[in-house]
C-alpha positions in Angstrom: -24.7 -63.9 23.1 -25.0 -66.5 25.8 -22.1 -68.6 27.0 -21.5 -71.7 24.9 -24.2 -74.1 23.9 -24.4 -77.8 23.4 -26.7 -77.0 20.4 -24.0 -75.1 18.6 -24.8 -74.6 14.9 -22.0 -76.0 12.7 -21.2 -74.3 9.3 -19.0 -76.1 6.8 -16.4 -73.9 5.0 -14.7 -75.6 2.0 -11.8 -74.3 -0.1 -8.8 -75.5 -2.0 -5.2 -75.6 -1.0 -3.4 -77.0 2.1 -4.2 -76.2 5.7 -1.1 -74.0 6.0 -1.5 -70.4 7.1 2.1 -69.6 6.1 1.8 -70.8 2.5 -2.0 -70.7 1.8 -3.7 -67.3 2.1 -7.1 -68.9 1.5 -6.5 -71.1 4.6 -5.4 -68.0 6.5 -8.6 -66.3 5.6 -10.8 -69.4 6.5 -9.0 -69.9 9.8 -9.6 -66.3 10.8 -13.3 -66.4 9.9 -13.5 -69.5 12.0 -11.6 -68.0 14.9 -13.5 -64.7 14.9 -17.0 -66.2 14.5 -16.5 -68.7 17.3 -15.0 -66.1 19.6 -17.7 -63.6 19.0 -20.5 -66.1 19.4 -19.0 -68.0 22.4 -19.0 -71.1 20.3 -22.7 -71.0 19.4 -21.7 -70.8 15.8 -18.9 -73.3 14.9 -17.1 -73.1 11.5 -15.8 -76.5 10.3 -13.0 -76.2 7.8 -12.5 -78.4 4.8 -9.3 -77.5 3.0 -7.5 -79.3 0.1 -10.8 -79.6 -1.9 -11.8 -82.3 0.5 -15.5 -81.8 -0.5 -14.8 -81.8 -4.2 -13.3 -79.7 -7.0 -14.5 -76.3 -7.9 -17.8 -77.0 -9.6 -18.7 -79.7 -7.1 -18.2 -77.4 -4.2 -20.3 -74.7 -5.8 -23.1 -77.2 -6.3 -22.9 -78.0 -2.6 -23.0 -74.4 -1.4 -26.1 -73.8 -3.7 -27.9 -76.8 -2.2 -26.9 -76.9 1.4 -26.5 -74.2 4.2 -22.7 -73.8 3.9 -19.8 -71.6 2.9 -17.3 -72.1 0.1 -14.3 -70.2 -1.2 -14.5 -70.5 -5.0 -12.1 -69.6 -7.7 -13.1 -68.3 -11.1 -13.4 -71.9 -12.2 -16.2 -72.3 -9.7 -18.0 -69.0 -10.1 -17.7 -68.5 -13.9 -20.0 -71.4 -15.1 -22.8 -69.8 -13.1 -21.8 -66.1 -13.6 -19.5 -65.7 -16.6 -19.7 -61.9 -16.1 -17.1 -62.4 -13.3 -14.5 -62.6 -16.0 -14.8 -58.8 -16.4 -13.1 -58.4 -13.0 -10.1 -60.4 -14.3 -9.4 -58.1 -17.3 -5.6 -58.0 -17.7 -3.9 -54.9 -16.3 -7.2 -53.7 -14.8 -5.5 -52.8 -11.5 -2.2 -50.8 -11.3 -1.7 -52.0 -7.7 -3.3 -53.5 -4.6 -5.0 -50.3 -3.6 -6.8 -50.0 -6.9 -8.1 -53.6 -6.6 -9.3 -53.0 -3.1 -11.2 -49.9 -4.2 -12.8 -51.7 -7.1 -14.2 -54.5 -4.9 -15.0 -52.3 -1.8 -16.6 -49.3 -3.6 -17.2 -50.1 -7.2 -20.5 -50.3 -9.0 -19.5 -53.5 -10.9 -19.1 -55.5 -7.7 -22.3 -54.3 -6.2 -24.2 -55.3 -9.4 -22.4 -58.6 -9.5 -23.4 -59.5 -5.9 -27.0 -58.7 -6.7 -27.1 -60.7 -9.9 -25.3 -63.7 -8.5 -27.8 -64.0 -5.7 -30.7 -63.9 -8.1 -29.1 -66.6 -10.3 -27.7 -69.0 -7.7 -29.4 -68.3 -4.4 -26.0 -67.7 -2.9 -24.2 -64.5 -1.7 -20.8 -63.3 -2.9 -19.8 -62.3 0.6 -16.1 -61.4 0.1 -13.2 -61.2 -2.3 -10.3 -63.3 -0.8 -6.9 -61.9 -1.7 -4.9 -65.1 -2.3 -1.3 -64.1 -3.0 -0.7 -61.0 -5.0 -0.7 -60.6 -8.8 -0.3 -63.4 -11.2 3.2 -64.3 -12.5 4.1 -66.7 -15.4 6.3 -69.7 -14.9 7.6 -72.3 -17.3 10.4 -74.8 -17.7 11.5 -74.1 -21.3 12.9 -70.6 -21.5 12.8 -67.1 -19.9 9.7 -65.1 -20.9 10.5 -61.4 -21.4 7.8 -60.5 -23.9 4.7 -62.0 -25.6 6.8 -63.5 -28.4 8.5 -65.8 -25.9 5.2 -67.7 -25.5 5.2 -69.0 -29.0 4.6 -72.8 -29.1 4.5 -73.3 -25.3 1.7 -75.2 -23.6 0.3 -73.6 -20.5 -2.0 -74.9 -17.7 -5.1 -72.8 -17.6 -7.4 -72.4 -14.6 -10.4 -71.5 -16.8 -11.3 -70.6 -20.4 -10.3 -66.9 -19.9 -6.7 -67.9 -19.3 -6.8 -70.1 -22.4 -7.8 -67.0 -24.4 -5.0 -65.0 -22.9 -2.4 -67.6 -23.6 -3.5 -68.0 -27.2 -3.3 -64.2 -27.7 0.4 -64.5 -26.8 1.0 -67.5 -29.2 0.8 -70.3 -26.6 -1.8 -72.9 -26.1 -3.9 -73.4 -22.9 -5.1 -76.5 -21.3 -7.6 -76.5 -18.3 -6.1 -78.5 -15.5 -7.4 -78.6 -11.9 -5.1 -77.2 -9.2 -4.7 -80.6 -7.6 -3.2 -82.0 -10.8 -0.9 -79.1 -11.8 2.4 -80.3 -10.2 2.2 -83.7 -12.1 1.1 -82.0 -15.3 4.2 -79.8 -15.2 6.5 -82.6 -14.1 5.4 -84.9 -16.9 5.3 -82.3 -19.6 1.5 -82.2 -20.1 2.1 -78.5 -19.7 5.2 -76.4 -20.0 4.1 -73.6 -17.7 1.3 -72.0 -15.7 0.3 -68.7 -14.1 -0.2 -68.0 -10.4 0.9 -65.6 -7.7 4.2 -66.5 -5.9 2.3 -67.8 -2.9 0.6 -70.6 -5.0 3.9 -71.4 -6.7 5.4 -72.1 -3.2 2.2 -73.8 -2.0 2.3 -76.2 -4.9 6.1 -76.7 -4.8 6.0 -75.7 -8.5 9.5 -74.3 -8.2 10.6 -78.0 -8.2 9.3 -78.4 -11.8 9.5 -74.9 -13.2 12.7 -72.9 -13.9 11.6 -69.5 -15.1 9.5 -66.9 -13.3 8.2 -63.7 -15.0 6.7 -61.0 -12.8 4.3 -59.6 -15.4 1.6 -58.8 -12.8 -1.1 -59.2 -15.5 -4.1 -60.1 -13.2 -5.0 -59.7 -9.5 -5.2 -63.0 -7.8 -8.4 -63.5 -5.9 -11.1 -66.0 -4.9 -14.6 -65.5 -3.6 -16.4 -66.4 -0.4 -19.8 -67.8 -1.3 -22.6 -68.2 1.2 -25.8 -70.2 0.9 -28.8 -67.9 1.2 -30.7 -70.3 3.4 -27.8 -70.3 5.8 -27.8 -66.5 5.9 -31.6 -66.5 6.5 -31.3 -69.1 9.3 -29.0 -66.8 11.4 -30.4 -64.4 13.9 -29.7 -60.7 13.1 -26.9 -60.8 15.7 -25.3 -63.9 14.3 -25.5 -62.6 10.8 -23.8 -59.3 11.9 -21.1 -61.4 13.6 -20.4 -63.4 10.5 -20.3 -60.3 8.2 -17.9 -58.6 10.6 -15.7 -61.6 10.9 -15.5 -61.8 7.1 -14.6 -58.2 6.9 -11.9 -58.5 9.5 -10.5 -61.7 7.9 -10.4 -59.9 4.6 -8.3 -57.1 5.9 -5.9 -59.5 7.7 -5.4 -61.3 4.5 -4.7 -58.2 2.5 -2.1 -57.0 5.0 -0.5 -60.5 5.2 -0.4 -61.1 1.5 1.0 -57.7 0.6 3.8 -57.9 3.2 5.0 -61.2 2.0 5.1 -60.8 -1.8 8.7 -59.7 -2.0 9.7 -62.3 0.6 8.1 -65.1 -1.5 9.7 -63.9 -4.7 13.1 -64.0 -2.9 12.4 -67.5 -1.6 11.7 -68.7 -5.1 14.9 -67.1 -6.4 16.9 -68.8 -3.7 15.3 -72.1 -4.4 16.2 -72.5 -8.0 14.0 -70.2 -10.0 15.3 -67.6 -12.5 13.2 -64.5 -11.7 12.6 -61.8 -14.4 10.9 -58.4 -14.0 9.8 -57.1 -17.4 10.7 -53.6 -18.3 8.0 -50.9 -18.8 8.3 -51.4 -22.5 7.9 -55.2 -22.3 4.9 -54.8 -19.9 3.3 -52.4 -22.5 3.7 -55.2 -25.1 1.9 -57.6 -22.9 -0.9 -55.1 -22.4 -1.2 -54.1 -26.0 -1.7 -57.7 -27.0 -3.4 -59.2 -24.0 -6.0 -56.5 -23.2 -7.8 -56.2 -26.6 -7.7 -59.9 -27.1 -9.2 -60.5 -23.7 -11.9 -57.9 -24.3 -12.7 -59.5 -27.6 -13.0 -62.9 -25.9 -15.4 -61.4 -23.3 -17.7 -60.2 -26.0 -17.7 -63.6 -27.6 -19.0 -65.2 -24.3 -22.4 -63.4 -24.7 -21.5 -61.2 -21.7 -23.6 -58.0 -21.8 -21.3 -55.1 -22.6 -22.7 -53.3 -19.6 -20.7 -55.6 -17.3 -17.5 -54.8 -19.2 -18.2 -51.1 -19.1 -19.0 -51.2 -15.4 -15.7 -52.9 -14.6 -13.7 -50.5 -16.9 -15.5 -47.4 -15.6 -14.7 -48.4 -12.0 -11.0 -48.1 -12.5 -11.0 -44.8 -14.4 
């Protein structure tokens, strides 16, 4: 590409969480996409970052990326109203480890079909799966959680309806609360607990208002880079290739960074007041025996075609 241009095309990239590459893996991803694209195009493509939900909460940002040539990193709360089949990829205990999750999204038939269907429905591309901090852990400020029975009577913040269903299967209640309101909800008792990877617990300073951390590793923690189709079509073949390669490189950087820091982040939380518990194999089996069938039943109640559930389950066999 030619050396810099005064007519550089600016592409907005929105997402949630602080502009902190140490604490927010989504910002690390966005920052690397920006850096790589601008380097590879000599500034002819400029990526402008909008962290901290500056352009709106999840559904607002999805509306924007569907209607304007832009990029957005969306959580399940943003994607699921348009494509509820995404919940099949969040089936509890679907992945035994990071490698299994990577293979599912890099090579699996479910994800290929999801990308095609999402484009048809929304006019936007699911360009990447953004690893955002490891596997989900439970926190609460009432009591240690060692098994599903310990959930009885607790109120948990839920990111979306699928988490409400999961909490209810364990005997707790779930209340949807936006990420930007989670800290105060926990501090004031609107919710007793929540579920996030260690990275988000640190990012949100949730250890200040939560005492107990349970490393149940029930679900893989990810978000999704969404690209407007008109934006993609407006790029030259070379520019599109650069964007796609930058996204691939940023994805790999995120995976390596997140996975290296999981234990360090857990240690940080333990040293900063949280009581950390690793369930035994028997206790994890209890979570799976209750959570998995309840979640699959909930999926079937959402009018999600069984083929999507089968695709997801078949990809991890």
